[in-house]
mmCIF file as gemmi writes it, N, C-alpha and C atoms, coordinates in Angstrom:
data_model
loop_
_atom_site.group_PDB
_atom_site.id
_atom_site.type_symbol
_atom_site.label_atom_id
_atom_site.label_alt_id
_atom_site.label_comp_id
_atom_site.label_asym_id
_atom_site.label_entity_id
_atom_site.label_seq_id
_atom_site.pdbx_PDB_ins_code
_atom_site.Cartn_x
_atom_site.Cartn_y
_atom_site.Cartn_z
_atom_site.occupancy
_atom_site.B_iso_or_equiv
_atom_site.pdbx_formal_charge
_atom_site.auth_seq_id
_atom_site.auth_asym_id
_atom_site.pdbx_PDB_model_num
ATOM 1 N N . UNK Axp A 1 ? 94.33 145.419 126.272 1 0 ? 1 A 1
ATOM 2 C CA . UNK Axp A 1 ? 94.106 145.233 127.689 1 0 ? 1 A 1
ATOM 3 C C . UNK Axp A 1 ? 95.295 144.476 128.277 1 0 ? 1 A 1
ATOM 4 N N . UNK Axp A 2 ? 95.798 144.96 129.371 1 0 ? 2 A 1
ATOM 5 C CA . UNK Axp A 2 ? 96.95 144.31 129.986 1 0 ? 2 A 1
ATOM 6 C C . UNK Axp A 2 ? 96.5 143.162 130.882 1 0 ? 2 A 1
ATOM 7 N N . UNK Axp A 3 ? 97.465 142.406 131.321 1 0 ? 3 A 1
ATOM 8 C CA . UNK Axp A 3 ? 97.155 141.26 132.191 1 0 ? 3 A 1
ATOM 9 C C . UNK Axp A 3 ? 96.611 141.732 133.537 1 0 ? 3 A 1
ATOM 10 N N . UNK Axp A 4 ? 97.097 142.872 134.024 1 0 ? 4 A 1
ATOM 11 C CA . UNK Axp A 4 ? 96.597 143.403 135.293 1 0 ? 4 A 1
ATOM 12 C C . UNK Axp A 4 ? 95.132 143.804 135.171 1 0 ? 4 A 1
ATOM 13 N N . UNK Axp A 5 ? 94.765 144.419 134.028 1 0 ? 5 A 1
ATOM 14 C CA . UNK Axp A 5 ? 93.36 144.778 133.821 1 0 ? 5 A 1
ATOM 15 C C . UNK Axp A 5 ? 92.487 143.533 133.782 1 0 ? 5 A 1
ATOM 16 N N . UNK Axp A 6 ? 92.975 142.49 133.15 1 0 ? 6 A 1
ATOM 17 C CA . UNK Axp A 6 ? 92.22 141.237 133.075 1 0 ? 6 A 1
ATOM 18 C C . UNK Axp A 6 ? 92.034 140.646 134.476 1 0 ? 6 A 1
ATOM 19 N N . UNK Axp A 7 ? 93.098 140.661 135.285 1 0 ? 7 A 1
ATOM 20 C CA . UNK Axp A 7 ? 93.001 140.146 136.653 1 0 ? 7 A 1
ATOM 21 C C . UNK Axp A 7 ? 92.026 140.967 137.483 1 0 ? 7 A 1
ATOM 22 N N . UNK Axp A 8 ? 92.03 142.278 137.282 1 0 ? 8 A 1
ATOM 23 C CA . UNK Axp A 8 ? 91.126 143.149 138.019 1 0 ? 8 A 1
ATOM 24 C C . UNK Axp A 8 ? 89.678 142.833 137.645 1 0 ? 8 A 1
ATOM 25 N N . UNK Axp A 9 ? 89.41 142.589 136.378 1 0 ? 9 A 1
ATOM 26 C CA . UNK Axp A 9 ? 88.052 142.249 135.95 1 0 ? 9 A 1
ATOM 27 C C . UNK Axp A 9 ? 87.63 140.898 136.506 1 0 ? 9 A 1
ATOM 28 N N . UNK Axp A 10 ? 88.568 139.967 136.595 1 0 ? 10 A 1
ATOM 29 C CA . UNK Axp A 10 ? 88.246 138.664 137.168 1 0 ? 10 A 1
ATOM 30 C C . UNK Axp A 10 ? 87.838 138.805 138.629 1 0 ? 10 A 1
ATOM 31 N N . UNK Axp A 11 ? 88.505 139.689 139.365 1 0 ? 11 A 1
ATOM 32 C CA . UNK Axp A 11 ? 88.184 139.876 140.781 1 0 ? 11 A 1
ATOM 33 C C . UNK Axp A 11 ? 86.869 140.627 140.957 1 0 ? 11 A 1
ATOM 34 N N . UNK Axp A 12 ? 86.457 141.412 139.969 1 0 ? 12 A 1
ATOM 35 C CA . UNK Axp A 12 ? 85.183 142.117 140.065 1 0 ? 12 A 1
ATOM 36 C C . UNK Axp A 12 ? 84.016 141.145 140.01 1 0 ? 12 A 1
ATOM 37 N N . UNK Axp A 13 ? 84.215 139.983 139.428 1 0 ? 13 A 1
ATOM 38 C CA . UNK Axp A 13 ? 83.154 138.982 139.317 1 0 ? 13 A 1
ATOM 39 C C . UNK Axp A 13 ? 83.231 137.964 140.449 1 0 ? 13 A 1
ATOM 40 N N . UNK Axp A 14 ? 83.796 138.353 141.567 1 0 ? 14 A 1
ATOM 41 C CA . UNK Axp A 14 ? 83.976 137.444 142.706 1 0 ? 14 A 1
ATOM 42 C C . UNK Axp A 14 ? 82.674 136.901 143.286 1 0 ? 14 A 1
ATOM 43 N N . UNK Axp A 15 ? 81.536 137.621 143.254 1 0 ? 15 A 1
ATOM 44 C CA . UNK Axp A 15 ? 80.317 137.044 143.834 1 0 ? 15 A 1
ATOM 45 C C . UNK Axp A 15 ? 79.918 135.713 143.209 1 0 ? 15 A 1
ATOM 46 N N . UNK Axp A 16 ? 80.328 135.442 141.975 1 0 ? 16 A 1
ATOM 47 C CA . UNK Axp A 16 ? 80.022 134.148 141.367 1 0 ? 16 A 1
ATOM 48 C C . UNK Axp A 16 ? 80.71 133.022 142.13 1 0 ? 16 A 1
ATOM 49 N N . UNK Axp A 17 ? 81.87 133.317 142.697 1 0 ? 17 A 1
ATOM 50 C CA . UNK Axp A 17 ? 82.591 132.304 143.461 1 0 ? 17 A 1
ATOM 51 C C . UNK Axp A 17 ? 81.817 131.896 144.707 1 0 ? 17 A 1
ATOM 52 N N . UNK Axp A 18 ? 81.06 132.818 145.297 1 0 ? 18 A 1
ATOM 53 C CA . UNK Axp A 18 ? 80.286 132.512 146.499 1 0 ? 18 A 1
ATOM 54 C C . UNK Axp A 18 ? 79.19 131.501 146.2 1 0 ? 18 A 1
ATOM 55 N N . UNK Axp A 19 ? 78.59 131.577 145.005 1 0 ? 19 A 1
ATOM 56 C CA . UNK Axp A 19 ? 77.523 130.637 144.668 1 0 ? 19 A 1
ATOM 57 C C . UNK Axp A 19 ? 78.078 129.231 144.448 1 0 ? 19 A 1
ATOM 58 N N . UNK Axp A 20 ? 79.352 129.128 144.082 1 0 ? 20 A 1
ATOM 59 C CA . UNK Axp A 20 ? 79.973 127.826 143.873 1 0 ? 20 A 1
ATOM 60 C C . UNK Axp A 20 ? 80.541 127.252 145.174 1 0 ? 20 A 1
ATOM 61 N N . UNK Axp A 21 ? 80.496 128.039 146.257 1 0 ? 21 A 1
ATOM 62 C CA . UNK Axp A 21 ? 81.039 127.599 147.538 1 0 ? 21 A 1
ATOM 63 C C . UNK Axp A 21 ? 80.191 126.458 148.089 1 0 ? 21 A 1
ATOM 64 N N . UNK Axp A 22 ? 80.849 125.441 148.647 1 0 ? 22 A 1
ATOM 65 C CA . UNK Axp A 22 ? 80.132 124.28 149.187 1 0 ? 22 A 1
ATOM 66 C C . UNK Axp A 22 ? 79.446 124.653 150.488 1 0 ? 22 A 1
ATOM 67 N N . UNK Axp A 23 ? 78.276 124.063 150.695 1 0 ? 23 A 1
ATOM 68 C CA . UNK Axp A 23 ? 77.557 124.276 151.943 1 0 ? 23 A 1
ATOM 69 C C . UNK Axp A 23 ? 78.24 123.494 153.059 1 0 ? 23 A 1
ATOM 70 N N . UNK Axp A 24 ? 78.103 123.955 154.293 1 0 ? 24 A 1
ATOM 71 C CA . UNK Axp A 24 ? 78.679 123.196 155.411 1 0 ? 24 A 1
ATOM 72 C C . UNK Axp A 24 ? 78.047 121.809 155.517 1 0 ? 24 A 1
ATOM 73 N N . UNK Axp A 25 ? 78.813 120.852 156.044 1 0 ? 25 A 1
ATOM 74 C CA . UNK Axp A 25 ? 78.353 119.468 156.112 1 0 ? 25 A 1
ATOM 75 C C . UNK Axp A 25 ? 77.062 119.341 156.917 1 0 ? 25 A 1
ATOM 76 N N . UNK Axp A 26 ? 76.973 120.038 158.04 1 0 ? 26 A 1
ATOM 77 C CA . UNK Axp A 26 ? 75.784 119.923 158.893 1 0 ? 26 A 1
ATOM 78 C C . UNK Axp A 26 ? 74.546 120.447 158.167 1 0 ? 26 A 1
ATOM 79 N N . UNK Axp A 27 ? 74.679 121.515 157.399 1 0 ? 27 A 1
ATOM 80 C CA . UNK Axp A 27 ? 73.541 122.053 156.661 1 0 ? 27 A 1
ATOM 81 C C . UNK Axp A 27 ? 73.11 121.085 155.569 1 0 ? 27 A 1
ATOM 82 N N . UNK Axp A 28 ? 74.078 120.474 154.876 1 0 ? 28 A 1
ATOM 83 C CA . UNK Axp A 28 ? 73.728 119.492 153.851 1 0 ? 28 A 1
ATOM 84 C C . UNK Axp A 28 ? 73.015 118.299 154.468 1 0 ? 28 A 1
ATOM 85 N N . UNK Axp A 29 ? 73.463 117.882 155.668 1 0 ? 29 A 1
ATOM 86 C CA . UNK Axp A 29 ? 72.84 116.74 156.329 1 0 ? 29 A 1
ATOM 87 C C . UNK Axp A 29 ? 71.409 117.077 156.746 1 0 ? 29 A 1
ATOM 88 N N . UNK Axp A 30 ? 71.195 118.269 157.299 1 0 ? 30 A 1
ATOM 89 C CA . UNK Axp A 30 ? 69.864 118.645 157.763 1 0 ? 30 A 1
ATOM 90 C C . UNK Axp A 30 ? 68.921 118.964 156.606 1 0 ? 30 A 1
ATOM 91 N N . UNK Axp A 31 ? 69.444 119.239 155.429 1 0 ? 31 A 1
ATOM 92 C CA . UNK Axp A 31 ? 68.606 119.496 154.257 1 0 ? 31 A 1
ATOM 93 C C . UNK Axp A 31 ? 68.159 118.215 153.571 1 0 ? 31 A 1
ATOM 94 N N . UNK Axp A 32 ? 68.671 117.067 153.993 1 0 ? 32 A 1
ATOM 95 C CA . UNK Axp A 32 ? 68.361 115.793 153.344 1 0 ? 32 A 1
ATOM 96 C C . UNK Axp A 32 ? 67.283 115.058 154.156 1 0 ? 32 A 1
ATOM 97 N N . UNK Axp A 33 ? 66.014 115.073 153.689 1 0 ? 33 A 1
ATOM 98 C CA . UNK Axp A 33 ? 64.944 114.452 154.481 1 0 ? 33 A 1
ATOM 99 C C . UNK Axp A 33 ? 65.084 112.938 154.603 1 0 ? 33 A 1
ATOM 100 N N . UNK Axp A 34 ? 65.637 112.278 153.6 1 0 ? 34 A 1
ATOM 101 C CA . UNK Axp A 34 ? 65.775 110.822 153.672 1 0 ? 34 A 1
ATOM 102 C C . UNK Axp A 34 ? 66.831 110.42 154.7 1 0 ? 34 A 1
ATOM 103 N N . UNK Axp A 35 ? 67.889 111.192 154.796 1 0 ? 35 A 1
ATOM 104 C CA . UNK Axp A 35 ? 68.9 110.921 155.815 1 0 ? 35 A 1
ATOM 105 C C . UNK Axp A 35 ? 68.324 111.142 157.205 1 0 ? 35 A 1
ATOM 106 N N . UNK Axp A 36 ? 67.526 112.202 157.369 1 0 ? 36 A 1
ATOM 107 C CA . UNK Axp A 36 ? 66.898 112.451 158.664 1 0 ? 36 A 1
ATOM 108 C C . UNK Axp A 36 ? 65.925 111.334 159.023 1 0 ? 36 A 1
ATOM 109 N N . UNK Axp A 37 ? 65.176 110.84 158.042 1 0 ? 37 A 1
ATOM 110 C CA . UNK Axp A 37 ? 64.261 109.723 158.29 1 0 ? 37 A 1
ATOM 111 C C . UNK Axp A 37 ? 65.044 108.485 158.702 1 0 ? 37 A 1
ATOM 112 N N . UNK Axp A 38 ? 66.112 108.194 157.981 1 0 ? 38 A 1
ATOM 113 C CA . UNK Axp A 38 ? 66.944 107.035 158.296 1 0 ? 38 A 1
ATOM 114 C C . UNK Axp A 38 ? 67.508 107.137 159.711 1 0 ? 38 A 1
ATOM 115 N N . UNK Axp A 39 ? 68.046 108.299 160.055 1 0 ? 39 A 1
ATOM 116 C CA . UNK Axp A 39 ? 68.61 108.479 161.394 1 0 ? 39 A 1
ATOM 117 C C . UNK Axp A 39 ? 67.531 108.426 162.466 1 0 ? 39 A 1
ATOM 118 N N . UNK Axp A 40 ? 66.343 108.969 162.157 1 0 ? 40 A 1
ATOM 119 C CA . UNK Axp A 40 ? 65.248 108.97 163.119 1 0 ? 40 A 1
ATOM 120 C C . UNK Axp A 40 ? 64.717 107.584 163.412 1 0 ? 40 A 1
ATOM 121 N N . UNK Axp A 41 ? 64.872 106.659 162.485 1 0 ? 41 A 1
ATOM 122 C CA . UNK Axp A 41 ? 64.437 105.278 162.706 1 0 ? 41 A 1
ATOM 123 C C . UNK Axp A 41 ? 65.585 104.447 163.281 1 0 ? 41 A 1
ATOM 124 N N . UNK Axp A 42 ? 66.774 104.652 162.778 1 0 ? 42 A 1
ATOM 125 C CA . UNK Axp A 42 ? 67.915 103.818 163.154 1 0 ? 42 A 1
ATOM 126 C C . UNK Axp A 42 ? 68.407 104.077 164.577 1 0 ? 42 A 1
ATOM 127 N N . UNK Axp A 43 ? 68.558 105.331 164.955 1 0 ? 43 A 1
ATOM 128 C CA . UNK Axp A 43 ? 69.124 105.645 166.273 1 0 ? 43 A 1
ATOM 129 C C . UNK Axp A 43 ? 68.253 105.094 167.405 1 0 ? 43 A 1
ATOM 130 N N . UNK Axp A 44 ? 66.935 105.328 167.414 1 0 ? 44 A 1
ATOM 131 C CA . UNK Axp A 44 ? 66.133 104.732 168.489 1 0 ? 44 A 1
ATOM 132 C C . UNK Axp A 44 ? 66.122 103.204 168.438 1 0 ? 44 A 1
ATOM 133 N N . UNK Axp A 45 ? 66.085 102.633 167.238 1 0 ? 45 A 1
ATOM 134 C CA . UNK Axp A 45 ? 66.076 101.171 167.125 1 0 ? 45 A 1
ATOM 135 C C . UNK Axp A 45 ? 67.337 100.567 167.724 1 0 ? 45 A 1
ATOM 136 N N . UNK Axp A 46 ? 68.482 101.09 167.365 1 0 ? 46 A 1
ATOM 137 C CA . UNK Axp A 46 ? 69.744 100.574 167.893 1 0 ? 46 A 1
ATOM 138 C C . UNK Axp A 46 ? 69.808 100.792 169.406 1 0 ? 46 A 1
ATOM 139 N N . UNK Axp A 47 ? 69.341 101.948 169.859 1 0 ? 47 A 1
ATOM 140 C CA . UNK Axp A 47 ? 69.355 102.224 171.3 1 0 ? 47 A 1
ATOM 141 C C . UNK Axp A 47 ? 68.506 101.221 172.061 1 0 ? 47 A 1
ATOM 142 N N . UNK Axp A 48 ? 67.288 100.947 171.579 1 0 ? 48 A 1
ATOM 143 C CA . UNK Axp A 48 ? 66.409 100.002 172.269 1 0 ? 48 A 1
ATOM 144 C C . UNK Axp A 48 ? 66.937 98.575 172.184 1 0 ? 48 A 1
ATOM 145 N N . UNK Axp A 49 ? 67.568 98.217 171.081 1 0 ? 49 A 1
ATOM 146 C CA . UNK Axp A 49 ? 68.15 96.869 170.974 1 0 ? 49 A 1
ATOM 147 C C . UNK Axp A 49 ? 69.276 96.707 171.994 1 0 ? 49 A 1
ATOM 148 N N . UNK Axp A 50 ? 70.147 97.702 172.08 1 0 ? 50 A 1
ATOM 149 C CA . UNK Axp A 50 ? 71.245 97.632 173.056 1 0 ? 50 A 1
ATOM 150 C C . UNK Axp A 50 ? 70.689 97.604 174.48 1 0 ? 50 A 1
ATOM 151 N N . UNK Axp A 51 ? 69.682 98.429 174.744 1 0 ? 51 A 1
ATOM 152 C CA . UNK Axp A 51 ? 69.063 98.462 176.067 1 0 ? 51 A 1
ATOM 153 C C . UNK Axp A 51 ? 68.455 97.094 176.399 1 0 ? 51 A 1
ATOM 154 N N . UNK Axp A 52 ? 67.767 96.497 175.439 1 0 ? 52 A 1
ATOM 155 C CA . UNK Axp A 52 ? 67.16 95.185 175.651 1 0 ? 52 A 1
ATOM 156 C C . UNK Axp A 52 ? 68.189 94.102 175.91 1 0 ? 52 A 1
ATOM 157 N N . UNK Axp A 53 ? 69.271 94.115 175.169 1 0 ? 53 A 1
ATOM 158 C CA . UNK Axp A 53 ? 70.328 93.12 175.372 1 0 ? 53 A 1
ATOM 159 C C . UNK Axp A 53 ? 70.941 93.294 176.756 1 0 ? 53 A 1
ATOM 160 N N . UNK Axp A 54 ? 71.15 94.538 177.172 1 0 ? 54 A 1
ATOM 161 C CA . UNK Axp A 54 ? 71.698 94.777 178.507 1 0 ? 54 A 1
ATOM 162 C C . UNK Axp A 54 ? 70.74 94.268 179.586 1 0 ? 54 A 1
ATOM 163 N N . UNK Axp A 55 ? 69.451 94.458 179.398 1 0 ? 55 A 1
ATOM 164 C CA . UNK Axp A 55 ? 68.463 93.978 180.369 1 0 ? 55 A 1
ATOM 165 C C . UNK Axp A 55 ? 68.469 92.453 180.436 1 0 ? 55 A 1
ATOM 166 N N . UNK Axp A 56 ? 68.548 91.797 179.29 1 0 ? 56 A 1
ATOM 167 C CA . UNK Axp A 56 ? 68.545 90.331 179.26 1 0 ? 56 A 1
ATOM 168 C C . UNK Axp A 56 ? 69.802 89.782 179.932 1 0 ? 56 A 1
ATOM 169 N N . UNK Axp A 57 ? 70.93 90.429 179.69 1 0 ? 57 A 1
ATOM 170 C CA . UNK Axp A 57 ? 72.189 89.968 180.277 1 0 ? 57 A 1
ATOM 171 C C . UNK Axp A 57 ? 72.16 90.107 181.799 1 0 ? 57 A 1
ATOM 172 N N . UNK Axp A 58 ? 71.476 91.117 182.321 1 0 ? 58 A 1
ATOM 173 C CA . UNK Axp A 58 ? 71.473 91.343 183.772 1 0 ? 58 A 1
ATOM 174 C C . UNK Axp A 58 ? 70.462 90.47 184.513 1 0 ? 58 A 1
ATOM 175 N N . UNK Axp A 59 ? 69.629 89.706 183.811 1 0 ? 59 A 1
ATOM 176 C CA . UNK Axp A 59 ? 68.677 88.811 184.477 1 0 ? 59 A 1
ATOM 177 C C . UNK Axp A 59 ? 69.466 87.672 185.129 1 0 ? 59 A 1
ATOM 178 N N . UNK Axp A 60 ? 69.243 87.445 186.422 1 0 ? 60 A 1
ATOM 179 C CA . UNK Axp A 60 ? 69.974 86.356 187.078 1 0 ? 60 A 1
ATOM 180 C C . UNK Axp A 60 ? 69.508 84.997 186.562 1 0 ? 60 A 1
ATOM 181 N N . UNK Axp A 61 ? 70.442 84.067 186.503 1 0 ? 61 A 1
ATOM 182 C CA . UNK Axp A 61 ? 70.133 82.724 186.01 1 0 ? 61 A 1
ATOM 183 C C . UNK Axp A 61 ? 69.413 81.961 187.118 1 0 ? 61 A 1
ATOM 184 N N . UNK Axp A 62 ? 68.237 81.391 186.776 1 0 ? 62 A 1
ATOM 185 C CA . UNK Axp A 62 ? 67.471 80.625 187.76 1 0 ? 62 A 1
ATOM 186 C C . UNK Axp A 62 ? 67.993 79.204 187.871 1 0 ? 62 A 1
ATOM 187 N N . UNK Axp A 63 ? 67.786 78.598 189.055 1 0 ? 63 A 1
ATOM 188 C CA . UNK Axp A 63 ? 68.243 77.221 189.269 1 0 ? 63 A 1
ATOM 189 C C . UNK Axp A 63 ? 67.085 76.32 189.539 1 0 ? 63 A 1
């Protein structure tokens, strides 16, 4: 068997390369339930904390 025949056989098995292909980052992130849980708790918490701090800062100082 020549080297060209060997290369041709290697290319015939190309579908195996597709299974080794990495998933897109967004799909990996959405497939991770713990990351979604973390983001679902963290994002609203940080938003409300920032909102609360802004509200406290805008309260006028009483005399």
